[in-house]
N, C-alpha and C positions, 0 to 999 in steps of 0.2 A: 765138607769142603770140596769145591769143584777144582779138579786138577787142571794145570796148564801144561800142555805138551811143550817140549823144547822148541824154541823158535828156530827157524831155518838159518843156515849159513851157506855161503857159496860152496858149491861142490856137493851139496846134499842131493840125495835121490828122492824123487817124488814119482807117484804113479797116477796115471789117468785111467779112469774106469767109466762105464756107463751103466748105472744100476737100474735104469728105467727104459725110456724110449731109445730107439736107434738114432744115430746121427744122419740127417738128410744131406749133409755137406761135409767136405773135408775141414779139418781144424788145424791145418799145417801152420797157418800164421800164428795161431794161439800157442802152438807148441814152440815155435821159434821165440815168441815173446817170453815164455817161461824159461827157455834156455838162456835168453839174454839177461835174466835175473841171476844167472850163475848156477842154475839148477840142472841136474841130470834127469831127463824125463823118460820114464819107462811106460810104454804103451801097453795097456792091458788087452786081453783077448776080446773083451766086450766092446772095445771102442769102435771097431769096424765090423762087428758081428751084426747079423740080421735074422730075426725070427718074427714074421708078421710085423707088428708095430714095435717090437722090442729089440734091444741090443743083444740079441742071442736069447735062447730060452732061459727059463728061470734057473736051471742047473748051471749053465755056463756063467751067467751073471753072478750067481752066488759064489761059485768056485773062484772066479776072477777076483772079486772083492776079498774073499777069504785069504787068498794067496798074499795079498798086500797087507791085510790086517795082521797076519802072522809073521811078516818079514820085518825084523827090527832095523834092517838097513834102509827101509822106506820111511821117510820122515814126514810125508804128507800124502794124502790121497785126495785127488781132485776129480769131481764128477764132471763128465763131459757135457751132460745136459740133464734136464728133468723129464717132464712129460707125464707118464704114468707107468708104474710097475714096481716101485721100491717096496711098497707094502706087501707085495707077493713073496718077497725073499727075506724080509727083515728077521723073521723068526728062525730062519735057517742059518743065519750068520752067528759065528761063535766069537765072542770078544775076549776070550780068556787071555790070549797072547797079547792082544791090543792093550788090555788093562795092565799088563806087566810092563809094556813099553808104549805108552800113549803117543799118538801122532795126530797131526791136524787132519781133519776131514772137512772138505770144502764143497759147498753146493747150495742151491736154494730150490724153491718150488717143490717138486715131488720129493726132493732130497731132504726136506723137512722131517720126513719119517726117520731117517738115520740120525739127523741132528738131535731131534727130540729124544731118541733112544739113547744117544751118547750122554745127554744131560741126565736122563732119568736113571739109567742103569750103570753107566761107566763113570758118571760124575766127572766128565772130561769136557773141557772147552772145545768148541768147534766153530767153523766159520760159515755164515750165511753170506754168500758173495757171488759175483759173476762167475759163470762157467765158460769153458772154452768155446762152446757153441755160440755164446753171446758176446765173446770178446770183440768181434769185428763191429758190433753195433754199440759198444760200450764207450762211455766217456773216459778220457784219460784219468780223471779224478777217481772214478770207480775202480779202475785197474790198479792205480797207485795205492788206493786204500787196501786192496787185497794184498799187494806186495808188502806194504808196511805192516799189516796184521801178521803175515807169515814170518816176517823177519824181526818182529818185536818192537816196531817203532810206535810210540804212543801217538794217538790221534784225537783231534777235536773236530767235530762237525758243527757248522753254523749255517742256518738258512732261514728264510722267511716263509711262513705258512699263509696261504690265501684264506683258507677256512679259519675262523677264529678259534684259538686254543683256550684251554682252561689253565690259568697261570698257576705256577707253583714250582717247587724245586725238590728233587728227591735223589738219594743215592740208593743203589740196589744192584742185585745180580740181574743181568740181562737174559731174558729168554724170548722165544717167539719164533716166527716164521710164517709160512703160508697158512692162512685161516682154514682152508678146506682140509689140509692134512693134519693140522692140530686138532680139528674136530674129529677126524677119522681115527686118531690114536687114543682118544679118550676112553678110559676103562680098560686099557691094555697096559702091558709092562713098559711101553714106550711113552707113557703119559708123564709129562713134566710136572713138578710141583710149582704151582702158580703163587703160593703164599709169599708175600713180601718181595715180590719180584717186579722188575720193570719189564713189561710185556710189549713186544712190537708185533704188528700184524700187517700182512699184505695179501693180495689175491688178484687174479686176472680172469676175465671172461665169465664172472659170476653175476647173475642178475641181483638186483637189490633185495628181492625177497629171499634169495638164497643166503646172502650176507646176513640179513636180519635173522633168519632161522638158525644159522650156525652160531651167531653171537648170543642169541637167546638161549640156545642149548648150553653154551659155556656159562652163561649167567645163572641158569637154573641149577647147574652143577656146582655153583659156588666158586667159580674160577675168577670172577671179575671183581668181587667185593673186597678182597684183601690185597690188591696190588699196591705197589708203591708209586706206579706211574704207568701210563699207556701211550705208546707211540704208534700212530696210525700212518702206515706207509702208503704205497700206491695201490689203489683199487681201480684198475683200468680195463679197457676193452669190454665195457659193459654194453651189451646190445640192447637197443631200445625195444621195449615190449609193446604189443598192440594196445594194451591198457596200462597206463603209467602206474608205477608203484607209489608215486607221489613224494618220494624222498630220494636225494642222492645218496651214494654210499656213505659219505661223511655225515650226512644228516641221520642216516640209519644208525650209525655207530654212536653218534652223540646222544641220540634219543635213549639208547640202551645204557649208557654210562653216566648220564648227566646227574644222577642222584648221588654219585660218589664224590669224594672231595680230593682225590689225588690229581696231580697234573696230567693233562691230556694234550698231546700235540698232533696236528694233522699235516698231511702232505710231506711227511718225512721222506727223504730220498732213498728209499729201499723198496725192492720188489721188481716186477717185470717191466723195468724201465731202463733207459740207457745209462742213467746215473745211479745205478744200484750200488750204494756204498756198502762196504763190508761191515757186517755186524758180528761181533765175537760173542757167541752164546756162552754163558757161564762166567763172563767177565763182570767185575764191579764197575759201574758207570755212574756218572752224575748227569742228571737231566734237569736243565733249567729252562722253564717255559714262560714266556711272556705272551701277550695277546697275539702277536704275529711273529715274534722272534724266538728262535729256539737254539739253545747250545747243548750239545751232547758231547761228553768227553769220557775217555777211559781213565780210571783211577789207578 
């Protein structure tokens, strides 16, 4: 059974950290927004640290996150941004105290490494959602979805897909995140169990051939054939190649999963986009897919 950390309430302490790349700009407005939700915001040492590309060296980032994992007074840890670097420190983090007193961990993109690890090893729900670095580019809907998830308000998302979906309805435990990072943790202790799950995927800046390769790797590993459903989020900022791959990202994905019979929806509002809706990994959800209409709700 996947545990649910206690929902936040006004007055709770949360911590900001940067497990990967350094911040290229201040996040003061994002901090003020979090405070406006009634939260006390503690700024970690990694938030304004710098070591080449990273938010401080591996030791500093590890120690910073460890401090808040171990502190029971901290009720949520929010990653300032993604980038690259989380996989360098995941094996040095100790989740013993966290497991005794679970808390919400928030992030997306490179932070998928930690989210996947929490589902795989700590059996604890976590949030794939906007990070302070992207707050100023975010829609109000995406930020509200994060606030509601943290404070325990049930949510339903509805939208229309441009690319044609495979119709169907399913209930299941939600897993997923950034395709590149999910591929990178396969075969490690951070690998989630895909069986009977509703999987969501997103990525940014990857060529179609790379998306094809990673998905075929997951398929060959048996990760795609026993799903309850598949949610395809944003696959954006794909640079044009000199010789076309011949398929869009959505066409690549459909070609790989078309032989299965579970519902598949495309263009879901999650990923490296302004309307990056919060996805609670480990939660039980209902996915109802029609040809172009999609309803997703937490149960």
